[in-house]
C-alpha positions, 0 to 999 in steps of 0.5 A: 779203479773208480771212473774219473767222472765221478770225482768232483774235484778236478785238482784231485784228478790231476793229482791221481793222474800224475801220481799214477803216470810215475807209477806206471813209468816206475813199474816199466823196465829201465830198457823199455823207457830207454826203448821208447825214446831211442829206437833199436838200430838193425843194419843188414848186410846182404853183400854176402848174400850169394854165399848164403850168409846174412849179417846184421849188427843191432844197437838195443838201448838198455840199462845195467842190470841183467838182459833179457833178449829173445829171438822170434820163435812163432812167426805170424803166417807160418802157424807155428815155431818156425824161427829158424834159430838152428841157423843163427850163428855168430852171435857176439854181443858187447857194451861199453867196449867189452864182449860181454858173456851171454847164456841160452835158456835151457828150456826155451833156446829162443832165449838169450840173457846177458848182464849189462856192465855199469855205466853203459846205455845199450849193447851191441849185437852182431850175428849172422843168419845161414841160409839153407841150401836146399831144406827148411820151412817157409822164410827159414828155407833157401833165400838166396841164390848169386842173382837174388836174396829175399830178407826175412828181418825176423831171421836177423834181429834180437829183442828185448823181452818185456814189451809187445812187438808193436811196442818196440821200435826198430830204426832198420837199414840195408846193405845190397851187393853193388847193381842189385835193386830191391822192393819192399813195403817199407818207407825209405828215409834215405838211400846212397849207394852203399846203404838203404836206411828205412824209416823208424818202425815198430818190430810188429810191422818190420817183421811183417815187411820183407825185402826182395832184392837181386841183379835180375829185377823188374818193377811193374805198377799195377795201379795208381790215382788217388788210392793206393798204390800197388806194385809188383817187384820180381826177381829172378836168376835169369833176365828171361825169368822176369819177363812177364807177358803183357796179357798177365800183367793186365791180369794181376792189374785187374786183380788190384780191381776185383779184390777192392770190388768184393772188400769194398775197403782196404787196410794197407797204405800201399801193396807190394808183391814180392816175387821171386822166380827161381829153382833155387830158393824156397817155393811158397807164398806168405802173407804181409799187411802191405805185401806178400812174399811170393817165390815159385820156380823160375819158368813160371812166367812161360812154362803153362803147367807151371803158370797154371799150378801157381795160378792162385798164388798171387791172389791168395796172398793178396786176399790175406791183407783182408783176412788173415792180417786185418782180420784174424783169429783171435788164437793167432792174435799173439802180442809178440813172436813167443807166445804160442799160437792156437790154429783151429780156425786156419779152416777160415784164415786158410780155407776162406782165403783159398777160396777167394784166391781161386775166385779173383784168380778166375775174376781178374782173368789170371786163369779161364773159367775152364782152367778154375773149374779143373782146379777145383775137380782136381781138389774135390777128387783127391779129397774124396779119395782121402782114406784119413777121412774115416778117422780125422776131422778136418779142424784136427788138420788146423789144430796140428798144423805146426805138425802136419806142415813138417811131416812127410808125404808119404802117408799123406792119404791116411795121414791127411795133411794140411787140408784146411786150405783145399778143404776149405775151398770146398767148404767156403763154395758150399757156403757161398752157394748155400747164401745165394739159394737162401736169398734167391740170389740177392746175396753171396759171401761176397756180401760177407767179405765186405761186412766182415773185411771191409769198411771202415778203410784203414792202415794196417791194424789186427781185428782179432774174431771168433767162431761166433762172430763168422757165424753172426755175421753169416747170419746178417747176411742169410739166416741159417743154420751156419753153427751147424753148417760148420759143425757137420763140414769142419768139425766132425768126421766126414767120410766123403769130401763137402760137395755140396757146393759144386753140386747145388752149384749146378755142376758134377764130380765125374771122373773120365779118362780125358787128363785134368789140366791141373793134374797134369802140370802137378804132375808134370812140376813133381814129376810123378803120376797121379794115380789116386783115382785108378789104383789108389798112389802116387808114383814119381818118375824113379818108380818110387811109390810115394803113397798108396791109399789104404783100401784101393787096388795098390794097397790091397796089392802089397804095395806101400810108399818107399817101395821101388817099381822095377818092372810093369807087366814084364816090361822095364819100369817107366811111367809111360809103362805104367800109364799104358797098363792102367788104360789098358785095363779096362773091359776085363784086362788081367791084373797089372802085375808089377815087380818091386824092390823093398829095401833088399827084397824083391817080390811080385804082386798083382793089381786087381784092376779094371776101370781104366784111366780116372781123372776128375771133372766138373760136368755141368748138370742142367737140372740146377741153376749154374751158381759156381759160373756166376761165382767165377764172373769178373765184378769190373769192367776189365781194361 
């Protein structure tokens, strides 16, 4: 197309533009023209949420003829085709008062086709979502109990094919059980005792704005004033479950300040932490532009071990508003929920976020610096003992994330898991320390974050990036061979974990008999014994071997996942007896004798090990600058 400024006659220019407008309008499907003028009406009914049945009705503008409707498949932040199509039920489509026959696509189960009859200007859709009781990943996992529910809108809608999600408008409404309250980043248009109607929004922002609701509900305002307001919405299965100590409330208020100090700008008009505390919903976190869906065990606020294990959850998901939602890898920046995402840069999307979440948890006082070091030591220890490092580079765990999220836990040591999270902590700690070394402490990864994720302030938007931009921005902060830095740590097989950030940051990874607080917290939560640093295995409280790392003493003695330990040194199985045997092994003791059941067969083996209990810790190296302590220090005055 010629540049319009080269045309000498304004009249000709106007005529051409008029023709172009008519041509484009004619090329747009009829349903899309209707949708532009009239949003899709969506009403979700959660009054039967206690029975785990979510009901929805939709009115979708349409014109007579073929209509293709799509169920969201690739859900942002879940990094895979995780839309819970299997739990979609009760689909009924009608128009002009008549029930219409629909057909599912034979190749893509997320696609539905229907013919709109003459004289109809819309189709009505009814459907149910059956929330799981105990299985399912992320937002497709358990979403409701007798006292609370979390609504992910993508589970309860169909949308017409043909336009990007940002261009399709929805008018959403919600019905809740009597007495329930709710929290969401959606704007309220009108509210009655029986229904709340939200302002019209795009499909993109609707899917990006979950709702938490419950009978036992609490709202805490974390910030106020001239900037965006931040809220914490909590729902639990009991009143005691949502009692947050004042000290922790203050830490989350400080988290808001520390995040702003880190990034220097915000890309939301308000922010809402949705916090579900229950043993009967899926435990995870999922990021959104203006909110986050955070779910933890019921006693997380009162149990020190559970709190330590989940300490970085809210900081992690908050960081995602900048890194993951605003700045997003190009391969994850798809126009709708059917396009395949490519996830090779998840070591940035999730890995950098994991690191910054850890840092902000310490800076804000959610955990202490000592607790943060214990958490980092555990990550470094288990990754350095992972046999799968011998064959699989870190980037491959990102490329295959959609497979690894659903993989079995047994065999993780040899298979590797979604290591781009925790190993990302080590990689980006290494990058942070390297910047500080290269600039004699004048610059840090904080400067990268401000330049890459910061100004100008904006509302929700997506600004895609590539690895080239990451490398270029780091070079602006501190000239260095950053491409080679990532090549050796991310893209090549590395038999050892990237410990440079720890070692050059003034600390050493050591092992001794002292318990690691984070290891103990995980053991208490998971009801197992983590002996990967000694025998090279993890064992459930039932005696079932969860995993045995190749090359370590347990595996050399013939132990494998699924086997059950019956006796330890002729004593009945218990975690205590196994720990005593490991502790007593130091100093030339005889091998640990284990009796095991493997299916219907029983056998005895001896584990040749004499190292005693080993737990990972960080020990100060006084010969080097203590960059790690500087990294974990608060950047703003605490209240």
